[in-house]
C-alpha positions, 0 to 999 in steps of 0.5 A, spaced: 352 732 665 356 733 671 356 726 672 359 725 665 364 730 666 366 727 673 367 720 670 371 723 664 375 726 669 377 720 673 378 716 667 383 721 664 386 721 670 387 713 671 389 713 664 394 719 665 397 716 672 401 710 669 404 714 664 406 719 669 409 713 674 412 710 668 416 717 666 418 718 673 414 724 674 412 727 680 404 728 682 401 733 686 395 733 690 391 739 691 384 740 695 382 746 690 375 747 694 379 748 701 385 752 698 380 757 695 376 757 702 383 758 705 386 764 701 385 771 704 381 773 698 376 767 699 375 768 707 374 775 705 369 773 700 365 769 705 365 774 710 362 779 705 357 774 702 355 773 710 354 780 711 350 781 704 345 775 706 344 777 713 338 781 712 335 776 708 336 771 713 333 775 719 327 776 714 326 769 713 327 768 721 322 773 722 317 770 717 318 763 720 317 766 727 310 769 724 308 762 722 310 759 728 305 764 732 299 763 727 300 755 728 300 756 736 294 760 735 290 755 731 292 750 735 291 753 742 285 757 741 281 752 736 276 751 740 275 759 742 276 762 735 270 763 730 270 759 723 271 765 720 277 767 724 280 760 723 279 760 716 282 767 716 288 765 720 289 758 716 289 763 709 294 767 712 298 761 715 298 758 708 300 765 704 306 766 709 308 759 708 308 760 701 312 766 701 317 763 706 318 757 701 319 762 695 323 767 699 328 761 702 329 758 695 330 765 692 335 767 697 339 760 696 339 761 689 342 768 689 347 765 694 349 760 690 350 764 684 354 769 688 358 763 691 359 760 684 362 767 682 367 767 687 369 760 686 370 761 679 374 768 680 378 765 685 379 758 681 381 762 675 387 765 678 389 759 682 389 755 676 394 759 673 398 759 680 398 751 680 400 751 673 406 755 675 408 751 681 407 745 677 412 747 672 417 750 677 417 744 681 417 739 675 410 736 677 407 732 671 400 731 674 396 735 679 390 732 682 384 735 685 383 730 691 376 732 693 374 730 685 377 724 684 378 718 689 385 718 692 387 712 696 394 713 698 398 719 697 405 721 700 404 728 705 409 731 700 405 730 694 399 735 698 401 742 695 394 745 698 398 749 703 403 752 698 398 754 693 394 758 698 401 761 700 403 763 693 396 765 692 395 770 698 402 773 696 400 774 688 393 776 690 393 781 697 387 783 700 386 790 701 382 790 708 383 783 710 385 785 717 390 780 720 394 775 715 390 769 713 393 763 715 392 757 710 388 751 714 390 746 708 386 740 709 389 734 706 384 731 700 385 724 701 384 724 708 377 726 707 375 726 699 369 729 697 364 725 693 364 726 686 357 730 684 
């Protein structure tokens, strides 16, 4: 489904580009992911997620250390351990490995859901800012260079830094500490492959 949407987006963009060029319209290029991550709100949300999931990460690391300890004990003391003790350690090892896998999967799933919610929330607000910017600056088309392969663009077409600046001005973050400096990354220089 995601691939179909990406292909459809590419086709629509390819069909729209000749119309825009013919109409002498201006095209803007943005790296939406980089823009979202560069906003003060995006940076704060990333720090908040890091803080929220740090205890779970520490628990996973502790569990991994326990697994490693049991594996070491089984390999180093296999000749001196009784059969019952080896079976008990092997069962304990297997149980901890299952728990680690389940806990890791749960943590990754929860983190992905939280991250998607942040991206959705910020992305909705950013889309409004992109629309306003495009209308104010006479852009006929704005392309996300991380989603659609872009083989050439003029540096003047990259609006990522300007959008981040406008987003931060429109959506100040209460306890961001120092003002965020947007680190715009030109989308065409390192485009992400469509998913």
